[in-house]
C-alpha positions in Angstrom: 30.3 7.5 -9.6 28.6 7.7 -6.8 26.2 10.4 -8.0 24.8 8.5 -10.5 24.4 5.8 -9.1 23.0 6.9 -6.0 20.1 9.3 -8.3 19.7 7.1 -12.2 19.0 3.8 -10.6 15.9 4.9 -7.6 14.7 7.1 -11.1 14.7 4.0 -13.3 13.4 1.5 -10.7 11.0 3.1 -10.3 9.7 3.7 -13.3 9.7 0.1 -14.6 7.6 -0.9 -11.7 5.1 1.7 -12.0 5.4 0.4 -15.4 4.7 -2.6 -14.2 1.9 -2.0 -12.1 0.1 0.0 -14.3 0.4 -3.3 -17.3 -1.0 -5.0 -14.0 -4.3 -3.2 -14.2 -4.7 -4.6 -17.3 -3.9 -8.1 -16.9 -0.8 -8.7 -18.6 1.5 -9.1 -15.5 5.2 -9.1 -16.4 7.4 -10.0 -13.1 10.1 -9.6 -15.2 9.7 -5.1 -14.8 9.0 -6.2 -11.7 12.6 -8.3 -10.7 14.2 -5.4 -12.6 13.2 -2.4 -10.6 13.7 -4.0 -7.5 17.0 -5.0 -8.3 17.8 -1.0 -9.5 16.0 0.5 -6.6 18.2 -2.4 -4.7 21.6 -0.9 -6.6 21.1 3.0 -4.4 23.1 0.9 -1.0 25.5 0.3 -3.6 26.3 3.4 -4.8 26.2 4.6 -1.1 29.3 2.1 -0.9 31.5 3.8 -3.3 33.9 6.7 -1.8 33.6 10.2 -2.5 36.0 11.0 -4.6 
């Protein structure tokens, strides 16, 4: 469980933010992708709070 919370959300967050940056270059600003990406990156801290076991 801890591994899933520390590896998957950052990858998803980086992907979403990267996709939003590429879309914003074309003029289509997707704020929800930036926010969702930031939330996914913050879940990494939550993964560190889960006890190993």
